[in-house]
N, C-alpha and C positions, 0 to 999 in steps of 0.2 A: 196479551194475556198477562195478568198479574197473579202471582202466587204469594200468599202471605203464610209464612211458616211461623208457628208460635208454640210456646211451651204450654201444654194443657194443664199442668199442675202448678204453674207459677201464678201467684195471686195477681189478677188484673190483666194478664196477657191475653186471655181468650176474649174478654170484653173489648180490649183495645183493637184486637184483630177484627172482631165482628163489626165494630164501629167504623173502622177504616174500610172494610170490605163494603159495607152498606153505602158509604159515601161514594166510593168508586163506582159501584153498580148504578147509583143514581146519576152518575156522569156518563153512563153508557159503556163502562169498562167491564170486560169479562174478568171475574176474580175467582180464584180457588183458594180455600182455606185448608191448611195442612197442619195437623197437630204433630209436633216434633219433640225433640229431646229437651232436657232441662236447660232453662235459661235462654232458649232461642226465641228470637223475634226478628225474622229476616223477610225482606221484601224483594221479590224477583220480578223483573219486567222482561218478557220474552226470553226467559231462561238466564238472564244476567242479574247477579246480585247487585241491587242498587241501594239497599239500606240494611244495616246490621245493628241491633241494639248493643251488641258487645263493643262495636267500634265507636258508636255515637253516644253511648251511655244515656239514651233516652228513647222514647217512642217516636216513630215518625209522625210528621204532621201531614194531614191529608193533602193540603195544597202543595206541599213539598213533593209528594209522590206524583201528583198530577203534573208538576213541572218536569219531573224526570221522565214521565211517560211522553209528554209533549216534545221533549228534546230528542226522542228516538226517531 
């Protein structure tokens, strides 16, 4: 299970979250989108934080998230 937590008022965050979620769903991955606080864009796999926009200073790449899922 992948959870994508995103800032609902930040420009572009919702679209990025929806695009990533769609890609993951097409790969057969169960995804939940969660609107969160300002500046947030976090990705959790099985409850573990695997990506944070605050730490990486960029949006995650879909293939990058797929690799993190595969490594679990």
